[in-house]
FIDO-801959 format. One record per residue: x, y, z of N, C-alpha, C, O in turn; residue in one letter. Coordinates in pm, whole numbers, padded with zeros to 5 digits, always signed. Layout:
XYZXYZXYZXYZA ...
This chain:
+00098-00136-00005+00017-00001+00003+00103+00119+00004+00194+00133+00086X +00068+00224-00106+00160+00348-00121+00098+00458-00012-00020+00442+00018X +00157+00548+00038+00128+00646+00112+00097+00777+00002+00175+00824-00081X -00039+00816+00030-00101+00918-00075-00002+01044-00037+00048+01070+00072X +00010+01115-00163+00086+01237-00158-00012+01331-00060-00133+01310-00049X +00056+01433+00007-00013+01519+00082-00094+01628+00013-00054+01669-00096X -00179+01666+00053-00260+01794-00018-00230+01922+00033-00264+01960+00145X -00159+01995-00057-00079+02144-00017-00187+02233-00048-00257+02224-00149X -00204+02354+00079-00296+02442+00059-00210+02566+00027-00092+02556+00060X -00250+02682-00031-00190+02803-00028-00250+02911+00053-00370+02936+00064X -00165+02962+00099-00215+03062+00193-00291+03186+00139-00245+03247+00042X -00394+03222+00191-00502+03337+00138-00419+03468+00151-00458+03560+00080X -00310+03491+00231-00261+03620+00238-00120+03602+00151-00034+03683+00185X -00091+03535+00073+00021+03511-00014+00018+03621-00147+00112+03640-00224X -00108+03682-00153-00096+03773-00271-00157+03726-00374-00186+03607-00366X -00189+03787-00480-00239+03751-00610-00135+03695-00708-00164+03611-00793X -00010+03746-00689+00078+03675-00785+00118+03524-00758+00176+03487-00656X +00084+03448-00855+00104+03309-00859+00256+03262-00781+00263+03164-00707X +00372+03349-00813+00467+03281-00738+00486+03303-00594+00548+03219-00529X +00441+03406-00538+00444+03446-00385+00358+03387-00297+00274+03453-00237X +00374+03230-00278+00288+03159-00181+00363+03074-00094+00464+03010-00126X +00306+03078+00020+00325+02984+00131+00229+02877+00119+00110+02899+00094X +00280+02753+00138+00176+02643+00127+00209+02558+00258+00319+02557+00313X +00099+02489+00298+00103+02413+00400+00042+02256+00391-00027+02238+00290X +00055+02155+00469-00014+02029+00441+00018+01958+00579+00123+01961+00643X -00085+01901+00604-00072+01794+00696-00009+01654+00653-00052+01582+00562X +00096+01630+00731+00179+01513+00696+00167+01421+00801+00270+01396+00865X +00069+01369+00830+00046+01288+00934+00030+01387+01063-00054+01475+01076X +00128+01352+01148+00117+01451+01281+00180+01570+01247+00112+01669+01273X +00302+01596+01192+00345+01719+01168+00289+01784+01030+00251+01725+00929X +00298+01932+01059+00260+02009+00952+00386+02034+00861+00498+02064+00903X +00351+02017+00733+00453+02088+00641+00447+02226+00587+00338+02269+00550X +00546+02294+00580+00552+02411+00532+00639+02442+00420+00760+02427+00442X +00598+02488+00285+00700+02505+00179+00668+02634+00112+00566+02699+00133X +00762+02663+00033+00754+02797-00072+00721+02736-00198+00793+02651-00252X +00636+02769-00235+00575+02738-00380+00650+02776-00501+00633+02726-00612X +00755+02893-00461+00840+02930-00584+00948+02824-00636+00996+02825-00750X +00975+02741-00544+01071+02649-00552+01056+02511-00469+01097+02487-00356X +00989+02431-00553+00932+02289-00465+01057+02183-00459+01049+02077-00397X +01173+02225-00531+01284+02115-00528+01365+02144-00382+01458+02076-00339X +01313+02248-00324+01424+02267-00187+01331+02198-00061+01345+02226+00058X +01254+02123-00104+01180+02064+00023+01061+02144+00103+00991+02230+00048X +01049+02111+00221+00957+02150+00317+01009+02147+00431+01105+02072+00446X +00955+02237+00557+00969+02247+00696+00901+02181+00742+00799+02179+00673X +00890+02099+00852+00796+02017+00939+00803+02059+01074+00907+02053+01139X +00682+02106+01123+00682+02129+01258+00561+02053+01320+00474+02004+01248X +00559+02045+01458+00450+01961+01514+00353+02065+01537+00372+02186+01553X +00237+01995+01535+00112+02052+01551+00099+02158+01628+00060+02266+01583X +00141+02134+01787+00118+02244+01897+00224+02356+01853+00204+02469+01896X +00339+02333+01769+00406+02438+01738+00346+02551+01622+00351+02674+01630X +00288+02470+01517+00196+02551+01425+00094+02627+01505+00095+02750+01501X +00014+02567+01573-00092+02653+01629-00028+02767+01725-00082+02878+01729X +00066+02744+01788+00127+02862+01873+00190+02970+01777+00206+03087+01813X +00226+02922+01648+00264+03033+01545+00168+03106+01486+00192+03223+01457X +00051+03050+01460-00071+03098+01405-00117+03210+01475-00125+03325+01433X -00156+03155+01615-00195+03219+01727-00122+03348+01742-00178+03458+01737X +00024+03327+01764+00087+03477+01788+00088+03548+01648+00131+03663+01652X +00049+03502+01526+00068+03576+01430-00066+03682+01428-00066+03802+01402X -00180+03596+01464-00312+03645+01460-00321+03765+01581-00402+03857+01574X -00238+03749+01676-00240+03850+01771-00328+03803+01888-00332+03879+01985X -00404+03681+01894-00486+03646+01992-00422+03559+02104-00489+03521+02200X 
């Protein structure tokens, strides 16, 4: 049985230009974060709790 490819989502705050996007995906337990301008450089993985802390901090709540 093969592992399905992750479904990547573009940030709604990345702007209208196609090349300036941050994408995220759930990779099992960790969250993947990548720059859609260059998919060959891979992605960063963070634990879900760290992702929630980052988003909460950025939102100012």
